C-alpha positions in Angstrom: 112.9 118.9 8.3 112.1 119.9 12.1 109.2 117.9 13.3 106.3 119.5 15.4 103.4 117.7 17.1 100.5 117.0 15.0 97.8 119.3 14.3 94.4 117.3 13.7 91.8 119.2 12.1 88.8 118.5 9.8 87.2 121.2 7.5 84.1 120.6 5.4 84.7 121.6 1.8 81.5 122.8 -0.5 81.2 120.3 -3.2 81.4 121.9 -7.0 78.2 121.3 -8.9 78.7 118.6 -11.7 78.8 120.3 -15.0 78.3 116.9 -17.0 81.6 117.3 -18.5 83.9 114.3 -19.1 86.8 115.9 -16.7 84.2 116.3 -13.8 82.8 112.7 -14.3 86.5 111.3 -14.0 87.6 113.4 -11.3 88.0 112.4 -7.5 86.2 115.0 -5.5 87.3 116.1 -2.1 84.4 116.1 0.3 86.3 117.0 3.3 89.7 118.3 4.2 91.4 116.8 7.0 94.6 118.5 8.1 96.5 115.4 9.7 99.9 116.8 10.5 101.8 120.1 10.1 105.2 121.4 10.6 107.1 124.8 9.3 107.6 123.2 5.8 104.6 121.3 4.9 100.9 120.6 5.8 99.7 116.7 5.4 96.2 116.2 4.5 94.2 113.0 4.9 91.4 114.2 2.9 88.0 112.4 2.5 87.1 112.1 -1.1 84.6 110.6 -3.5 85.6 108.6 -6.4 84.1 108.7 -10.0 82.2 105.5 -9.3 80.3 107.0 -6.3 82.5 105.2 -3.7 84.1 106.9 -0.7 87.7 107.1 0.1 90.6 108.8 1.4 93.7 110.6 -0.3 96.8 111.7 1.2 98.1 115.2 0.0 101.2 117.1 1.1 101.1 120.9 0.5 104.1 123.0 0.8 103.8 125.9 3.2 106.2 128.5 1.8 105.1 131.7 -0.1 106.6 130.5 -3.4 107.6 127.2 -5.2 110.4 125.0 -4.2 113.3 124.8 -6.6 115.8 122.6 -8.5 118.6 124.3 -9.7 120.8 123.0 -12.8 124.4 124.6 -12.6 126.5 124.6 -15.5 130.1 125.6 -15.5 132.8 124.9 -18.1 130.8 122.1 -19.6 130.1 120.3 -16.3 126.8 120.1 -14.2 127.4 120.8 -10.6 126.0 117.8 -8.3 125.6 117.4 -4.6 125.6 114.2 -2.5 123.2 114.3 0.3 121.4 111.8 3.0 117.8 111.3 1.9 116.1 109.7 5.0 113.2 108.4 3.2 115.5 106.2 1.2 117.9 105.5 3.9 121.0 106.2 1.7 123.1 108.9 0.3 122.0 110.3 -3.1 123.7 112.3 -5.9 121.4 115.2 -7.6 121.2 118.8 -8.3 120.8 121.4 -5.5 117.4 121.8 -4.6 115.1 123.2 -1.5 111.9 124.8 -0.1 111.1 128.2 -1.1 113.0 131.3 0.5 110.4 133.6 -1.0 107.9 134.3 -3.7 110.7 134.5 -6.3 111.8 131.3 -7.5 115.3 132.9 -8.7 115.9 134.1 -5.2 115.3 130.4 -3.9 117.8 129.3 -6.7 120.4 131.8 -5.7 120.1 130.9 -2.0 120.2 127.0 -2.6 123.1 127.2 -4.9 125.1 129.3 -2.6 124.1 127.0 0.3 124.9 123.8 -1.3 127.4 124.3 -3.8 129.3 127.2 -2.5 128.5 129.3 -5.5 127.5 133.0 -4.4 126.0 134.1 -7.9 125.2 132.9 -11.3 123.2 133.9 -14.3 119.8 132.3 -13.9 117.1 131.3 -16.1 114.0 130.0 -15.1 113.0 127.0 -17.5 109.4 126.1 -16.3 107.9 123.7 -13.7 107.6 120.1 -12.9 105.7 118.1 -10.6 107.7 115.6 -8.7 105.1 113.3 -7.5 101.6 114.3 -8.4 100.3 111.3 -6.6 101.0 112.7 -3.3 102.7 116.4 -3.6 100.2 119.1 -4.4 102.7 122.0 -5.6 104.9 122.0 -8.6 108.5 122.9 -8.4 110.5 125.6 -10.4 113.3 124.4 -12.5 116.0 127.0 -12.9 119.1 126.8 -15.2 122.2 128.7 -13.7 125.2 129.5 -15.8 128.3 129.7 -13.3 131.3 131.6 -14.2 133.0 132.0 -11.0 134.8 129.2 -9.1 132.6 127.6 -6.4 133.5 127.7 -2.7 132.8 125.3 0.0 129.2 124.4 0.7 127.6 126.3 3.4 125.7 123.4 4.9 128.2 120.7 5.4 125.9 118.9 7.7 123.4 118.4 4.7 125.7 118.1 1.8 128.3 115.3 2.2 130.1 116.1 -1.1 129.9 117.9 -4.2 131.0 117.0 -7.7 131.1 118.7 -11.2 130.1 116.0 -13.6 131.3 116.5 -17.3 128.3 116.9 -19.6 129.5 113.9 -21.6 129.4 111.4 -18.5 125.8 112.4 -17.6 124.2 109.4 -19.8 126.3 106.7 -18.2 125.5 108.2 -14.6 121.9 108.1 -15.6 121.7 104.7 -17.3 123.7 102.9 -14.3 121.2 104.1 -11.8 124.2 106.4 -10.2 121.9 109.3 -10.9 118.4 108.5 -10.0 116.7 111.6 -8.5 113.5 112.7 -10.0 114.2 116.2 -9.6 117.4 115.8 -11.3 116.1 113.8 -14.2 113.3 116.2 -14.9 115.2 119.3 -14.8 117.7 117.6 -17.4 115.0 116.9 -19.5 113.6 120.3 -19.3 117.0 121.9 -20.0 117.6 119.6 -23.0 114.2 120.4 -24.4 115.3 124.1 -24.4 118.3 123.3 -26.2 120.7 124.0 -23.2 122.3 120.5 -22.9 123.7 118.4 -25.8 122.0 115.6 -27.3 
C-alpha cells in the first residue's frame, strides 16, 4: 500500500433510538465517527462508542475505499489449486495463499480476473461467485467476495514479480497436509476453501 499523510476528522453521528429489542440492547453504538488516517486503499477510523453497559470507549474500524468488494480467488486447474507466495508486511514473513486483492471496480468477477492474471499469470478462466466472507470482523468493516475459477489454459508468469515471489499449483490431495502443518495459514485462503467445499467444488 502507498502511505499518505493522516487526515484527522471528527464527525458527529446521530444516535439511533433504542427500540427495546435484544439486538439493540447488546449493540455497541457509534456516537462519533473519527477518521484517523486515509490512503488510496482504506479509511481508518478511531470511533467514539457507547458500550451496552452505558460506558464510553473507542473502536478501530478499517473501511475499504473501492467501489466494489475485495476478492479472494480459488483457481483450480487439472486437480490442483493455484497458490502464490507473497511477503506480508504485518507478519514480517512470506506467506502462501490464494490470489487476492482490493477491488478493480463494482463487479467482483472483474476484480477476480485481474488478480488471477496479475498474481498467477492466468489471463482468463471460468468464474463463479461463491459468496462472501468477513476476514476480521473485529477490525475490518467490509466483506470480501470469494470467487472460484476453473482454469483450462496454461498459466504464464505473474505480472507482479515485486509482489509475488513464487507460485505453485498444489494437488488437491496435498491440501489437508499443508493446512494441518501450518504451511497454509492465511485466513482468506482457509475461508475460501471451506466455502468451496460447502458448495461441493472440492473433494472431502
